[in-house]
C-alpha positions in Angstrom: 9.3 22.1 4.1 6.4 20.4 2.4 6.0 16.8 3.7 3.8 14.0 2.5 3.6 10.9 4.7 1.9 7.8 3.6 0.4 5.1 5.9 2.6 6.3 8.8 2.0 5.8 12.5 -0.9 7.9 13.8 1.2 9.2 16.8 3.8 10.5 14.4 1.2 12.2 12.1 -0.2 14.0 15.1 3.2 15.2 16.3 4.0 16.5 12.8 0.6 18.2 12.8 1.8 20.1 15.9 4.9 21.2 14.0 2.8 22.4 11.2 0.6 24.4 13.6 3.7 26.0 15.2 5.7 26.6 12.0 3.9 28.3 9.1 6.6 27.2 6.7 6.0 23.5 7.5 3.2 22.0 5.3 1.9 18.5 6.0 -0.2 16.1 3.9 -1.1 12.8 5.5 -2.3 10.0 3.2 -3.8 6.8 4.6 -6.7 4.7 5.3 -8.1 6.6 8.3 -7.6 10.2 9.5 -5.3 10.5 12.5 -5.3 14.3 12.6 -7.2 16.3 15.2 -8.6 18.5 12.4 -8.2 18.9 8.7 -7.5 22.6 8.3 -4.5 24.9 8.1 -1.0 23.5 7.4 -1.9 19.9 7.9 -4.5 18.0 5.9 -5.6 14.4 5.4 -6.3 12.6 2.1 -7.8 9.1 1.9 -5.4 6.7 0.1 -6.1 2.9 -0.2 -3.2 0.5 -0.3 -4.3 -2.6 -2.1 -1.1 -3.7 -3.8 2.3 -2.4 -5.0 1.1 -2.0 -8.6 -2.4 -0.7 -8.0 -2.9 1.7 -11.0 -5.8 3.7 -9.6 -4.0 4.4 -6.3 -0.8 5.2 -8.2 -2.7 7.7 -10.3 -4.4 9.2 -7.3 -1.0 9.6 -5.6 0.6 11.1 -8.6 -2.2 13.7 -8.7 -1.7 14.5 -5.0 2.0 15.0 -5.5 1.4 17.3 -8.5 -1.1 19.4 -6.4 0.7 19.4 -3.1 4.3 19.6 -4.5 6.0 17.9 -1.5 9.7 18.3 -0.9 9.8 14.9 0.8 7.5 11.8 0.6 7.9 9.3 3.5 6.3 6.0 2.6 5.9 3.6 5.6 4.8 0.4 3.8 6.3 -1.5 0.9 3.1 -1.1 -1.1 3.0 2.7 -0.6 6.7 2.9 -1.3 6.3 1.2 -4.6 3.4 3.4 -5.5 5.4 6.5 -4.7 8.3 5.4 -6.8 6.0 4.6 -9.7 3.9 7.8 -9.2 6.9 10.1 -9.4 8.5 8.5 -12.5 8.9 11.1 -15.3 8.2 14.1 -13.0 10.5 17.1 -13.7 10.6 18.0 -10.0 10.7 14.9 -8.0 10.3 14.9 -4.2 12.9 13.1 -2.1 11.6 9.7 -1.2 12.2 8.2 2.2 11.4 4.6 3.1 10.7 2.8 6.3 12.1 -0.7 6.8 11.1 -2.9 9.8 12.3 -6.5 9.2 15.6 -8.3 9.5 15.4 -10.1 6.2 17.5 -8.4 3.5 15.5 -7.3 0.5 16.4 -9.7 -2.4 17.5 -8.5 -5.8 15.8 -11.7 -7.1 12.4 -10.2 -6.3 11.6 -7.6 -9.0 9.1 -5.8 -6.7 12.1 -4.8 -4.5 13.5 -2.9 -7.5 10.6 -0.5 -7.0 10.9 -0.2 -3.3 14.0 -0.6 -1.1 16.4 -1.3 -3.9 15.2 1.5 -6.1 17.8 4.2 -6.9 14.9 6.7 -6.5 14.8 6.2 -2.8 16.9 8.9 -1.1 17.1 7.5 2.4 15.9 4.6 4.5 14.5 4.9 8.0 15.4 1.6 9.8 13.4 0.4 12.8 16.5 -0.9 14.6 20.2 -1.5 14.1 19.3 -5.1 13.3 17.1 -3.9 10.5 19.8 -1.5 9.2 22.2 -4.5 9.1 19.7 -6.3 6.8 19.7 -3.4 4.3 23.5 -3.2 4.4 23.6 -6.9 3.6 21.5 -6.2 0.5 24.2 -3.8 -0.7 22.5 -0.5 0.2 25.1 2.1 1.3 25.4 2.8 5.0 25.1 6.5 4.6 21.6 6.0 3.2 20.4 4.0 6.2 19.4 5.6 9.5 18.0 4.1 12.6 14.8 5.7 14.0 13.0 3.6 16.5 9.2 3.3 16.2 7.1 5.8 18.2 4.5 4.8 20.8 2.1 6.7 23.0 0.4 4.8 25.8 -3.2 5.8 26.7 -4.4 5.7 30.2 -5.8 2.3 31.1 -9.6 2.1 31.2 -9.6 -0.8 33.8 -7.4 -1.4 36.8 -5.0 -4.3 37.1 -7.4 -6.1 39.4 -10.4 -5.5 37.2 -8.6 -6.9 34.1 -7.6 -10.0 36.1 -11.1 -10.6 37.3 -12.3 -10.2 33.7 -9.8 -12.9 32.6 -10.6 -15.2 35.5 -7.1 -14.9 36.8 -6.5 -14.7 40.6 -5.8 -11.1 41.7 -2.6 -12.3 43.5 -1.3 -14.4 40.7 2.1 -13.9 39.0 1.1 -13.3 35.3 3.3 -13.5 32.2 1.8 -12.4 29.0 2.3 -11.4 25.4 0.5 -9.6 22.6 1.3 -10.8 19.0 0.0 -12.4 15.9 1.0 -15.9 17.0 3.1 -17.2 14.1 6.1 -19.6 14.3 8.5 -16.6 14.1 7.1 -15.2 17.3 8.3 -18.2 19.3 5.2 -18.5 21.5 5.9 -22.3 21.6 9.1 -21.4 23.5 7.0 -19.5 26.0 4.6 -22.5 26.5 7.5 -24.9 27.0 8.9 -22.5 29.6 5.6 -22.5 31.3 5.7 -26.3 31.4 9.2 -26.1 33.0 7.7 -23.7 35.6 4.8 -26.1 36.3 5.8 -26.3 40.0 5.5 -22.6 40.6 2.2 -21.9 42.4 -0.2 -19.3 41.1 1.6 -18.8 37.8 -0.6 -17.8 34.9 -0.2 -16.6 31.3 -2.2 -14.3 29.1 -2.0 -14.6 25.3 -3.5 -11.9 23.1 -3.5 -12.3 19.3 -4.6 -14.5 16.4 -3.3 -18.0 16.7 -1.6 -19.0 13.4 0.9 -21.6 14.7 0.0 -25.3 14.6 2.7 -26.1 17.2 1.3 -23.6 19.6 -2.2 -25.0 19.0 -0.9 -28.4 20.0 1.1 -27.3 23.1 -1.8 -25.2 24.5 -3.7 -28.4 25.1 -1.1 -29.9 27.3 -2.5 -30.7 30.7 0.3 -29.0 32.6 -0.6 -25.6 31.3 -4.0 -25.6 29.7 -5.9 -24.5 32.9 -3.4 -21.6 33.6 -3.2 -20.0 30.1 -5.8 -17.5 29.0 -6.3 -17.3 25.2 -8.0 -14.1 24.1 -7.5 -14.2 20.3 -7.4 -11.0 18.3 -8.3 -7.9 20.3 -8.4 -4.5 18.6 -6.6 -2.9 21.5 -4.5 -5.7 22.8 -2.3 -3.4 24.9 -5.2 -2.7 27.2 -4.6 -6.1 28.8 -0.9 -5.3 29.6 -1.6 -3.7 33.0 -2.6 -7.2 34.2 0.8 -8.6 33.4 3.8 -8.8 35.7 6.1 -9.8 32.8 5.7 -9.1 29.1 7.5 -11.9 27.2 8.5 -11.8 23.6 10.5 -14.9 22.7 10.8 -14.2 18.9 13.1 -16.1 16.6 13.4 -13.1 14.4 12.3 -9.5 15.1 13.0 -6.1 13.8 11.5 -4.4 16.8 8.2 -5.4 18.4 5.8 -2.6 18.8 3.9 -4.5 21.5 7.1 -4.6 23.5 7.4 -0.8 23.4 3.8 -0.5 24.5 4.3 -2.8 27.4 7.5 -1.0 28.5 5.5 2.3 28.3 3.0 0.7 30.8 5.8 -0.1 33.3 5.6 -3.8 32.6 8.9 -5.7 33.1 10.1 -7.1 29.7 11.6 -10.5 29.1 12.8 -10.9 25.5 14.9 -13.1 23.3 18.1 -11.7 21.8 16.6 -11.8 18.3 16.9 -8.7 16.2 16.4 -5.2 17.7 14.8 -6.1 21.0 18.1 -6.3 22.8 18.9 -2.8 21.6 15.9 -1.4 23.6 15.9 -3.8 26.5 19.3 -3.8 28.2 19.8 -7.1 30.0 19.6 -6.8 33.8 18.9 -3.0 33.5 15.5 -2.7 31.8 14.5 -6.3 31.9 15.9 -9.7 31.0 17.3 -10.8 27.6 17.6 -14.6 27.1 19.1 -16.6 24.2 16.7 -17.2 21.3 15.2 -20.7 21.2 16.3 -21.5 24.8 13.0 -22.2 26.7 15.0 -23.3 29.8 16.7 -20.0 30.0 13.3 -18.3 29.7 11.9 -20.6 32.4 14.8 -19.7 34.7 14.2 -16.0 34.1 10.5 -16.3 35.0 11.4 -18.3 38.1 14.0 -15.7 39.2 11.6 -12.7 38.6 8.8 -14.5 40.3 10.9 -14.7 43.4 12.1 -11.0 43.2 9.2 -8.6 43.1 11.5 -5.7 43.8 13.5 -6.6 40.7 10.4 -6.8 38.6 9.4 -3.3 39.8 12.8 -1.9 39.2 13.1 -3.3 35.6 9.6 -2.1 34.8 10.4 1.5 35.9 13.7 1.5 34.0 11.9 0.1 30.9 9.3 2.8 31.1 12.0 5.6 31.3 14.0 4.1 28.4 11.1 3.8 26.0 10.0 7.4 26.8 13.6 8.5 26.1 13.9 6.6 22.8 10.4 6.2 21.4 8.2 9.0 22.6 6.3 10.6 19.6 8.0 14.0 20.2 11.4 12.4 20.2 10.7 10.4 17.0 9.3 13.6 15.4 12.6 15.4 15.9 14.5 12.5 14.5 12.4 12.1 11.3 12.5 15.9 10.7 16.3 15.7 10.8 16.2 12.8 8.4 14.0 14.8 6.0 16.5 17.7 6.2 19.3 15.3 5.4 17.4 14.0 2.4 16.9 17.5 1.1 20.6 18.4 1.5 21.9 15.2 -0.1 
């Protein structure tokens, strides 16, 4: 098999490189903004490919040349822009590769948007990799046939922490013995961080309770609530951090109260670091976090239910530890790079046999 992946996860690219090293018939070309490969020789090579917009002619021309030279059997495009560029770059080719997409949101692609005719609604896309069952349902709602949509959860690999739990808490000016809830996200209204802040207000009577928020703040309601005197001294705002997951070891609970969610990558990273997850029932999160097994799932928009979950877990450290361990085992079973590699290779084989 000759495979071209475009703007895919670094962890998956490295796993596919291992396949290329072990199997001489497997050839890999990785195209993206930065090189994720451990080297650039043998059966796996990297090529720089920008991704400015869906209809960027220089990039489409560069991609068309790469496809002509490499002759891939399958092209897996992980972003809407790179998918459109792939569809346009392969038009008119006598020998077209099979095109595979990646879809990661729960909003159905609309036929009213002409750009979707060159991406997820294009007849030239052979198969769709869906980030969760909730994402798959969105494609089905758009009229895409079910046999073309296949769920493959995102892959994560968790590096060893550089600082201990206590060191991170001291760095954040959080008491070492505090009970810490936290989240890592671009803080937009859809992420529901206002719901978490309201839950923190409900928990105002819990002593030594702190929150850590990592990510750009782009929600006016959260900006207003963060100044409330009931919580302002107990919430640490870090803004954008390049490696936000490095703060997760300081958390007792990772909370993701999203209103809509395909499947949150930060949630998978927290589970991989043995942090107990507390998530809303939006989208695909409840597929990964089984309620009362791997963590707690609460009704979306219900800040009182979230407050109750925080209170109950604050009073049950054994439960927090048990959920954290179960979450770690589950994400390793479903989202480890080696697991995802085997699933995408089977998907590519299905595309070739279709």
